[in-house]
MIDO-507866 format. One line per 10 residues: number of its first residue (from 0); for each residue x, y, z of C-alpha. Coordinates in Angstrom, 1 decimal, always signed. Layout:
BEGIN
NUM> X/Y/Z  ...
// end
This chain:
BEGIN
0> -2.7/-27.2/+34.5  -0.6/-24.5/+32.7  +1.9/-24.4/+34.9  +2.1/-28.5/+34.7  +2.3/-28.5/+31.3  +5.3/-25.1/+31.0  +7.3/-27.1/+33.5  +6.7/-30.3/+31.5  +8.1/-28.4/+28.5  +11.1/-27.1/+30.4
10> +12.4/-30.5/+31.8  +11.6/-32.0/+28.3  +13.6/-28.8/+26.4  +16.5/-29.6/+29.0  +16.2/-33.1/+28.2  +15.9/-32.4/+23.9  +19.1/-30.4/+24.4  +21.3/-33.5/+25.2  +21.0/-35.0/+21.9  +23.1/-34.4/+19.6
20> +21.8/-36.6/+16.2  +18.9/-38.4/+15.7  +19.7/-41.5/+17.0  +20.6/-39.9/+20.4  +16.9/-38.7/+20.4  +15.9/-41.6/+19.6  +18.0/-43.5/+22.4  +16.3/-40.9/+25.0  +13.2/-41.6/+23.8  +13.3/-45.2/+24.2
30> +14.9/-44.7/+27.6  +11.8/-42.1/+28.6  +9.2/-44.0/+27.2  +10.3/-47.1/+28.9  +10.7/-45.6/+32.2  +7.5/-43.7/+32.4  +5.9/-47.3/+31.1  +7.3/-48.6/+34.1  +6.2/-45.9/+36.5  +2.5/-46.3/+35.2
40> +2.7/-50.1/+35.3  +3.8/-51.1/+38.8  +1.6/-49.6/+41.5  +4.3/-50.1/+44.0  +6.5/-48.0/+42.1  +4.9/-45.2/+41.8  +3.6/-45.8/+45.0  +7.3/-45.3/+46.6  +8.1/-42.3/+44.1  +4.9/-40.3/+44.8
50> +5.1/-40.8/+48.6  +5.3/-38.0/+50.6  +6.1/-40.1/+53.9  +9.4/-41.8/+51.7  +12.9/-40.0/+52.1  +14.2/-38.0/+49.0  +17.3/-40.4/+49.4  +15.6/-43.6/+49.5  +13.4/-42.7/+46.3  +16.9/-41.7/+44.6
60> +18.2/-45.8/+45.6  +14.9/-47.0/+43.8  +15.1/-44.7/+40.8  +18.9/-45.5/+40.4  +18.0/-49.2/+41.0  +15.1/-49.2/+38.4  +17.1/-47.3/+35.7  +20.1/-49.4/+36.0  +18.3/-52.9/+35.6  +16.4/-51.2/+32.6
70> +19.7/-50.1/+30.8  +18.9/-46.1/+31.0  +20.7/-43.9/+29.7  +22.6/-41.3/+31.9  +20.9/-38.4/+30.5  +17.2/-39.8/+31.7  +18.4/-41.0/+34.5  +19.9/-37.5/+35.7  +16.5/-36.1/+34.8  +14.6/-38.4/+37.1
80> +17.1/-38.0/+40.1  +16.3/-34.2/+39.3  +12.1/-34.9/+39.3  +12.7/-37.0/+43.0  +14.8/-33.8/+44.5  +12.3/-31.3/+43.2  +9.3/-33.9/+44.6  +8.2/-33.7/+40.8  +7.8/-37.0/+39.6  +4.1/-36.8/+39.5
90> +5.1/-34.3/+36.6  +6.3/-37.1/+34.7  +3.6/-38.4/+32.3  +3.3/-34.9/+31.0  +7.0/-34.6/+30.5  +6.9/-37.5/+28.5  +4.0/-36.3/+26.4  +5.6/-33.0/+25.6  +9.2/-34.5/+24.9  +7.3/-36.8/+22.3
100> +5.7/-33.9/+20.6  +8.7/-31.9/+20.8  +10.4/-34.4/+18.9  +7.2/-34.7/+16.3  +7.5/-31.6/+15.9  +11.1/-31.3/+15.3  +10.9/-33.9/+12.6  +8.1/-32.8/+10.9  +5.6/-35.1/+12.4  +1.8/-34.6/+13.8
110> -0.1/-37.7/+15.4  -3.4/-38.2/+14.8  -6.3/-40.6/+15.3  -9.3/-42.4/+13.2  -11.9/-43.3/+14.5  -14.3/-44.9/+12.9  -17.2/-48.0/+13.6  -15.1/-50.8/+11.8  -11.3/-51.2/+11.0  -9.8/-49.4/+7.8
120> -8.2/-51.8/+5.4  -4.8/-50.2/+5.0  -5.1/-48.9/+1.5  -7.9/-46.8/+3.3  -5.8/-45.9/+5.9  -3.1/-44.9/+3.8  -5.6/-42.4/+1.4  -6.1/-40.5/+4.7  -3.0/-40.4/+6.1  -2.4/-38.9/+2.5
130> -5.1/-36.5/+2.6  -4.0/-35.3/+5.9  -0.6/-35.1/+5.1  -1.3/-32.6/+2.0  -3.6/-30.7/+4.1  -1.6/-30.3/+6.8  +1.8/-29.7/+4.7  +3.5/-32.7/+7.8  +3.6/-36.4/+8.0  +0.5/-37.5/+10.0
140> +1.2/-40.7/+11.9  -2.4/-42.4/+12.7  -3.8/-44.6/+14.8  -6.9/-46.6/+14.3  -9.5/-46.8/+17.0  -13.3/-48.8/+16.6  -15.8/-46.5/+18.1  -19.1/-48.7/+17.5  -21.4/-45.4/+18.5  -20.7/-44.4/+14.9
150> -23.2/-45.3/+12.7  -21.0/-44.6/+9.2  -17.9/-42.5/+8.0  -14.8/-41.2/+10.2  -14.1/-38.8/+12.5  -10.4/-37.7/+12.5  -8.6/-35.9/+15.2  -5.1/-34.5/+14.3  -3.0/-32.0/+16.4  -5.8/-30.0/+18.4
160> -8.7/-30.3/+15.1  -11.6/-33.2/+15.0  -12.6/-33.7/+11.2  -16.0/-35.0/+11.6  -17.0/-37.0/+8.9  -19.2/-39.1/+10.7  -22.6/-40.0/+9.7  -23.8/-39.4/+12.9  -21.8/-35.5/+13.1  -23.6/-34.9/+9.7
170> -27.1/-36.0/+11.0  -26.3/-33.7/+14.1  -25.4/-30.3/+11.4  -28.5/-30.9/+9.9  -31.0/-30.9/+13.1  -28.8/-27.8/+13.7  -29.2/-26.1/+10.5  -33.7/-27.6/+10.5  -33.4/-25.8/+13.7  -31.4/-22.2/+13.0
// end
């Protein structure tokens, strides 16, 4: 896993080095996300690209046709060709993930997720986002997910940190304190 992550970072940084402006970054991200989504969504495409029995030339033809149909930029196309030649198309999801992380890092952003037993209203989500942004010194982008196993409160995951403010988490801490 560590080797795959380090390779993914290398490919991501190479692609990012081609961007001169924020608009270039946005275009690269859009293209890269679209291609990765197509590979993830279409089992036949994924099967061809990952098959050891399909020749590299045939894979490159497929990648070229898909990229052209999607209007993918030249830099993303070249990276895809290289991944096909190097038999590393299976690294694509991790490369996209590290690419996104690096863009976020450059822009001072951190992504997180709020788990709650019911949907938060926009003001409540904004309050959580504001408190986290202030505490982390970065702009926090939050997604919200319902977790009906939570009795009350929230659980927040941001930048590898889990903040458990759920009732379940508090009860577990209380039980641990009573045992210890």
